[in-house]
C-alpha positions in Angstrom: 154.1 115.0 9.7 156.3 112.2 11.2 158.6 112.6 8.3 158.9 116.4 9.0 159.8 115.7 12.6 162.3 113.1 11.7 164.1 115.3 9.3 164.1 118.2 11.7 165.6 116.3 14.4 168.4 115.0 12.0 169.0 118.5 11.0 169.2 119.8 14.7 171.8 116.8 15.4 173.9 117.9 12.4 173.7 121.5 13.5 174.8 120.9 16.8 177.6 118.6 15.9 178.9 121.2 13.4 178.6 123.9 16.1 180.5 121.9 18.4 183.3 121.4 16.0 183.4 125.1 15.2 183.5 126.0 18.7 186.4 123.4 19.2 188.2 125.0 16.4 187.6 128.6 17.5 189.1 127.9 20.9 192.2 126.9 19.1 193.8 123.6 18.3 195.8 123.1 21.6 194.4 119.8 22.3 194.1 117.6 19.0 190.8 116.6 18.0 190.1 112.8 18.6 189.3 111.9 14.9 192.1 114.1 13.6 192.3 117.4 11.5 191.6 116.1 8.1 188.1 114.9 9.0 187.2 118.2 10.4 188.2 120.1 7.3 186.3 117.7 5.0 183.3 118.1 7.1 183.4 121.9 7.0 184.0 121.9 3.3 181.3 119.3 2.6 
C-alpha cells in the first residue's frame, strides 16, 4: 500500500508541475521562463 501512495504522490507532483508550465505558456511568453524555453519544449514532448 505504501508503494501505491508513493507512486501517487510522485504522479501528483509531476501533474501539478506540468500544469504550472502549461498555464504559464497559456498566459503567453511575455516573461521568460527561468530555465529557458528549450527545457519546457522537451518536457512537454517527453
